[in-house]
N, C-alpha and C positions, 0 to 999 in steps of 0.2 A: 585290231588295227588293219587297215587296208594294205594290200601287198606293196603297192607303189610307195606308200608312206613308210612302211617297214624298211624297204630298201634305202630310202633316203635317210632314215634315222640310223641305219647301220653304216652309213658313210659310203655306200656303193656309188651313188650318183644323186643328182637333183631329182625331185619327184618327176619332173617332165621327162628327163632322160631315162629314169627307171621305167616309166610307162612304155617308152620305146623298146627297152630291153625285154620287157615282159611280152609285148606284142610280137617281138622277133623270135619268141620261143626259147629265150636263153635262161628262163627261170623255172625251177621245179619246186613243188611243195610236197613233201613226203613222197618223193620219187615220181610225182606226176607233173608233167609239163602243164604250166598255167599261162594262159594268154589274157586273163582278165585282171587288169590292175586294181579293180575294186574287190577282188577276192579277199576275204577276211583271213588273217593268220593270227595265231596265238603263241604263247610262250612255248608250248609243247610241239609246235610244228617245226619240221626240218626244212629249211629254205636253202636252196642251192642256186648259185649264179655261175653259169659256165662250168658247172661241175664242182665249184668251191662251196663248201658248207659255211654259211654265215653263223657267227657265234652270238647273234642277237645285237641289239642296239648298243653300240659302244658309246662311251662318254664323248660328248660333243665339245670340240675346242675351236677357237678362232684365234689366229695369229695375225698381227700386223707386221709387215715386212717392208723395209726400205729397199726397193728393187734397184739394183744398179743398171746402168746402160749396158746393153749387150746380153742380159739374162732374159730368157724366154718366159712368158707368162703361161706356161703349160705345166701339166703334171709330169710329163716325160717327153723326151725328144729322141726320135729314131736315129738322129745323126750324132748323138752324144753331146750335144751342146748344153751348157748349164741352164737349169730351170729354177724357178722360184721355190719349188718343192725341195730341190737339192739344198738350198740355202737354209731351210728350216730344220731339216734332218729329223723330223718327227716319225716315229714308228707307225703311227696311224696313217691311213691313206687320206691324204689331203688333196683338195682341189682349189685352184685359184678362183677368187670371186671376180668374174669379169677378166679383162685383159688390159695390159699396158704394152704398147709397142716395144719391140726390142731396143729401139733407139730413144725410148723415154725412160724416165726414172721416177722414183717416188713411192707413194703408199699403195700397197696391194694387200688385200686380206686373203688368207688361206683358211679353209675349214673342212671338216668332214660332215657338216650339217647341210644337207642338200636343200632343205626347206628354207633355211636362212639365206643360202647362196641365191636361190631363186628369187626371194623377196628383194634382195639387194640389186639384182640385175634386171628384173622384169620391168619393161617400160611402164606398166600400169602403176607401179609404186613411185616412180619418179624420184628415186633417191638422189639428192644433189651430190655432185662431185666437183671439187675445186682444184684447179691447175694453175701453175705459174709458167708462163711462156716468155722466153727471150726471143724477140723477133727482129727481123731485118726490115729493110725498106725505109729506113729513116725514122724519125720521131713519129709516134702514133698520133694522128690528128683526131680532133673531136668527131669528125665525120665518120671515121673508121670505128671509133668507140660506139657511136650511135647505131651504126649498122649491126655491130655485134650484139648490142643490147636488144635491138628490135627483131633480129632474125636475119640470117644470111641465106640466100638462095644457093643451094648446092645441087649437084646432079641427081641426088636422091630426094630432093624436096627442100623446102625452107626449114631452117632450124627453129627451135623454139626460142623464146627470149632468154638471154643469158645475163647474169650479173657480171659486170666487168669493171675492174679498177686499174688505172694506170699507176704502177708503183714507181716506174722510171720512164724515161722517154722511150726505152726499148723493152720494158718489162711489164707484162700484163698479168693480172690475176682474173681468171674466168671461172664462173660456177655455172654448170649446166645440169639438166636433169635427164638428158638423153644419153645414149651410149652407142652412137653410130661409129662405124669404123673410121679411125683416125680423124675424128670430128673436129677437135680443136685445131689440128694442123690445117685441115681443109677450110675451116672458118677464117682463120687468120690469113691464109693464102688468098681467099676470095676477096678480102678487103685490102690486099696489097702489102701484107706484112708476113712473109714466110717465117715459120717457126725455126729457130736455130737450136733451141734446147727446150725441153718440156719436162715438167715435174708435177706429179699429182701430190697435193699437200693435204687433202681431206676427202673422206668418203663418208657421207652422212654425218654422224656425230663424232667420228674418229678422225683425229688429226695426226699428221706425220710427226709433229713436235720435233724433239731433238734426237730422234732415232737416227743412228749413224748409218751410212750407206752399207748395205749388206747385212745389217743387224735386224733382229726380229724380237717381238715380245708377245706373250700370250695376253689376250684381253681378259679383263676381270669379268665376273658374272654381271656386275652392274653395267659395264660397257656393252656386253652382249645383249642385255635386256633393252638398253637404249637403241641399239642397232635394230632390234626386232620392231621397235616402234617407229623407226624413221620412215620417211616416205613423202608423199605429195603434200602433207600438211606442213612440212618443214619450210621455213621462209628461205628465199634465195637471198 
């Protein structure tokens, strides 16, 4: 197995991040510093990252968490603020899949499977994400809905087409395939309806369902397999 893939399977980081760690000289194999992410390693090899010996590829897990407002979507915080990893309390080293703003709530996945995390967040795969946004600016008019569906011009370029439903006069459900910073908030602001509250309710085939705020559950093997197959072929 290639070294970068080995680190991803061991839950160290995504494969892309592992390649950066290797290039930075943070990885040793049998005591020798290795900078080639394509270096093959086997079961008998001693692999160290920052001086810590890896025990081989650990069992991979994926959790769904209902993130509360105010909790950070990071593995750790230097200021001691609560993070999504704190809420799961898993002994294995977990990483959040993508991010939700601190002032947003809803579904976020956590895993020690770097390859899966990369597949779910890389723009090439276009995994759909669905949000519910309570907005201001009065009732949402058909013109604003049409703009959101066709693409909104933002400072970092025009957004791709979104699926949009108006659930109430001030409540929208939006599905997008991109993952730009604070994208839903900026899209709604651009059409005159600033977001007052935002919740993610679906990521690929996994939905938030009736999971209570702050609660989590481990995904089944069938759900993980479905996640691995999600991407640009999924209908919006």
